N, C-alpha and C positions, 0 to 999 in steps of 0.2 A: 504493499500500500502505500503511498507516496500521498502524503501532507503537506499541504499550500499553506502559509503561515500570511496576513498582512503584519505590519507596522502597526501599532494601535496609533493614531493621533492624539486622540483625546476621550475620556472618560474610559478606562479599563481597568479591570482587577485581576492582579496576579495572585495566582494560588497556585499550592506545593500539589506537585505532580504524585502524591501519597495520598491527595484526596482519592482522587477518581482511580485509583489502583488499590483501594482498599475494596477487599471482592466480599466482605459482610455487605456492603450496601450493592443496593440494587441499582438499575440503571435512573430509574425515577428519583431514588433517595438521593442521587449523588446531581441529576438535575435540580431540583429543589434548593440542595445544599451549596451550590453554585450560584445559584441566582440570589439566594439569602447572604450569602457573602459580599454580593457585588453589591449591594445595598449600602446609602449610608449610615453612622450609628443612628441610633434612635429612631431609626425607619417605623414608621408604623402600616403594619399590614395583617390582613387576614387572611385565613384560610380559602374565605370565595374570591377575592380577590387574585391570590396566587392562583384558582382555578379557574379563572376568566384571562388571565393573561396568554394560557396557553393552551384553552379550549379544554382543561382537563375535569374530570370528573370531581367534585369537592371529596369524594370518598377517598379516592386517589392520593389526593394533595393530603389528607390527616391520614393516611397509612405510612406515607412517606416522611410524614412527620416524625409519626408515634416511630418507625424505625431509626429515625437522626437519635431521637431520643434515646432509645434503647442500645445506640452504639455512642451512645455520650458526646455528639457531635451537637445537639441541641439540650441546653437545660429549661427547664419550666421553673420561674422562682414566683411563687406564693406570696404576696406581702398582704400585710390588713391594715389600712386607716386607722391609725388610733382615735380620731376625730368620728369619721362617718361610721366605721367599723364593717366597711365595706371591703371586700376580697379586689386584687387586681394582679392580673396575670402578665409577666414581663417575660418574653423567651431572649434569651443567651445563645446565640449560637457561634460555634467555634471551627477552626479550622486544619486541626488534627482532637482527638478526642479529649476532653478537660480529664482532671483528674478527680476522685472522689471528696478529698479535703475542700472543704470552704473556704474561699478567703476570710481571714479576719476581719470582724465588721460587717459580714455578710449575713444576709437572715436566711435561716434554715429553712429548708422547703416546706410548706407548708400542705399537708393531706385533708381534705374536706371528708367531715364523717357523713359516710353515705346514710341517708335516710330510711 
């Protein structure tokens, strides 16, 4: 196979080859992760927006995100606002699997109690 590359002029993301070569990830998960890593820090996006970007089904995107979470490329951090007492979820995306330990000062993941 011959690969043809073009020099990026602007707005590009550099990714480690190890990301695309991790055989534990499906092609769909690699695609979603590549897209997420290309977003700016603090970007707001939902599963529905991701699905609409490429014409994928929402359940396919959810499955890819779940796979990334299982392989430690994505971490969902749930926080509770002390004033409103409402929960909010922030997703953190990593180029390589994160370590199990949480950083100092970072809130632990909260698992809501099922009713």
